[in-house]
C-alpha positions as CSV (number, residue, x, y, z in Angstrom):
1,M,10.3,-15.4,11.0
2,S,11.0,-12.1,13.1
3,Y,8.8,-9.5,11.8
4,N,8.6,-6.9,14.7
5,K,6.4,-4.3,13.6
6,P,2.5,-4.1,14.1
7,I,0.4,-6.8,12.2
8,P,-2.9,-6.0,11.0
9,T,-5.7,-8.3,12.1
10,P,-8.1,-8.8,9.0
11,S,-11.8,-8.4,9.2
12,P,-14.3,-10.1,6.9
13,L,-14.3,-6.8,4.9
14,T,-10.4,-6.8,4.4
15,Q,-9.7,-10.5,4.0
16,P,-9.9,-10.6,0.3
17,F,-6.9,-7.8,0.4
18,Y,-4.7,-10.2,2.8
19,D,-5.7,-13.2,1.0
20,G,-4.3,-11.6,-2.3
21,A,-1.2,-10.1,-0.5
22,K,-0.3,-13.7,0.5
23,E,-0.3,-14.7,-3.1
24,G,1.8,-11.8,-3.9
25,K,-1.1,-10.0,-5.6
26,L,-2.4,-6.4,-4.9
27,L,-6.1,-6.8,-4.7
28,L,-8.3,-3.7,-4.7
29,P,-12.0,-3.1,-4.3
30,R,-13.8,-1.8,-7.2
31,C,-17.4,-0.6,-7.5
32,Q,-19.3,-2.6,-10.1
33,D,-21.9,0.1,-10.8
34,C,-19.2,3.0,-11.5
35,N,-16.3,1.0,-12.2
36,R,-13.9,3.1,-9.7
37,V,-11.3,1.4,-7.5
38,H,-11.3,2.8,-4.1
39,W,-8.8,2.4,-1.2
40,Y,-9.2,1.7,1.4
41,P,-12.0,-1.3,1.6
42,R,-15.4,-0.4,2.6
43,H,-18.9,-1.5,2.3
44,I,-20.3,1.4,0.1
45,C,-18.9,2.9,-3.2
46,P,-17.1,6.5,-1.8
47,F,-18.0,7.8,-5.2
48,C,-21.5,6.6,-6.2
49,H,-22.7,5.1,-2.9
50,S,-23.4,1.7,-4.4
51,V,-23.1,-1.5,-2.4
52,N,-22.1,-3.6,-5.4
53,I,-18.3,-4.1,-4.6
54,D,-16.0,-6.5,-6.0
55,W,-12.3,-7.2,-6.0
56,I,-9.9,-7.0,-8.7
57,E,-6.1,-7.5,-8.9
58,G,-4.3,-4.3,-9.4
59,S,-1.4,-3.9,-11.5
60,G,0.9,-3.4,-8.5
61,E,2.3,-0.2,-10.1
62,G,1.7,3.6,-9.6
63,R,3.7,6.9,-8.8
64,V,4.8,8.5,-5.8
65,H,1.9,11.5,-4.9
66,T,3.9,12.9,-2.1
67,F,6.2,12.0,0.8
68,A,7.6,12.4,4.2
69,V,10.7,11.4,6.0
70,Q,10.0,9.8,9.7
71,H,12.7,10.7,12.0
72,R,11.0,9.2,15.1
73,A,9.0,5.8,15.3
74,F,7.8,3.4,18.0
75,G,8.2,-0.3,18.3
76,G,9.8,-2.2,15.3
77,W,9.7,1.0,13.3
78,A,12.1,2.9,15.7
79,E,14.8,0.6,14.3
80,E,14.3,1.9,11.0
81,V,14.5,5.5,11.1
82,P,14.7,7.6,9.3
83,F,12.4,6.0,6.7
84,V,10.1,7.5,3.9
85,T,6.4,7.2,4.0
86,A,4.5,8.1,1.0
87,Y,1.5,8.3,-0.9
88,I,1.0,6.3,-3.9
89,D,-1.1,7.0,-6.7
90,L,-2.2,3.5,-7.8
91,N,-2.6,3.0,-11.7
92,E,-6.1,1.9,-11.0
93,G,-7.0,5.4,-9.8
94,D,-6.9,5.9,-6.2
95,R,-4.2,6.6,-3.5
96,M,-2.5,4.4,-0.9
97,V,-0.2,4.9,2.0
98,T,2.8,3.2,2.4
99,V,6.7,3.0,3.5
100,L,8.5,3.9,0.5
101,R,11.6,1.5,-0.5
102,G,14.5,2.1,-2.6
103,V,15.2,5.9,-1.7
104,D,17.7,7.6,0.5
105,A,15.8,8.8,3.6
106,N,19.1,11.0,4.3
107,D,18.8,12.7,1.2
108,P,15.3,13.6,1.0
109,A,16.2,15.8,-2.4
110,S,17.1,12.7,-4.3
111,I,13.4,11.5,-3.9
112,R,11.3,12.3,-6.9
113,I,7.3,13.1,-6.8
114,G,5.9,11.3,-9.9
115,A,8.6,8.5,-9.5
116,K,7.5,5.2,-10.6
117,V,6.9,2.4,-8.1
118,K,6.1,-1.3,-7.7
119,V,4.4,-3.0,-4.7
120,E,6.5,-5.8,-2.8
121,F,5.2,-7.9,0.0
122,D,6.9,-8.8,3.2
123,Q,5.7,-11.8,5.3
124,A,4.6,-10.5,8.7
125,S,3.3,-14.1,9.9
126,E,1.9,-17.2,8.5
127,D,-1.2,-15.5,6.7
128,I,-0.4,-11.8,6.5
129,H,1.8,-10.3,4.0
130,I,2.2,-6.6,4.1
131,P,2.4,-4.5,1.1
132,F,5.5,-1.8,0.6
133,W,6.3,0.0,-2.3
134,R,9.7,0.4,-4.0
135,V,10.8,3.2,-6.4
136,V,11.8,1.4,-9.8
137,E,13.9,2.8,-12.6
138,E,11.9,4.1,-15.5
């Protein structure tokens, strides 16, 4: 395995996310009181301030909210320029930042806000799988 990009170190708070990613599942924190999904994981619901948080399996689908083409990067990402970063509106209701796949970074006019995307995971280490999102045909 030769993953040359930064690899996150899970904390007790984020471990459920990485456990799900290892199984190819997008697990998301959800408030048990207001029933809203929030990204990124935290101890307190950002909407109702409840501490009753559980994890649900997300659909792994969403839409492009906005994007930017990256022309400079460091480390392993420098080999990838240009590449596209994007905010994804998750079907479950919150937003996640990602590297977007299935688009032409050299032709940003071809990238469509609202395009349907699906999550995929790269194995970064034995225990860490990183989510990316790919534009899919509608």
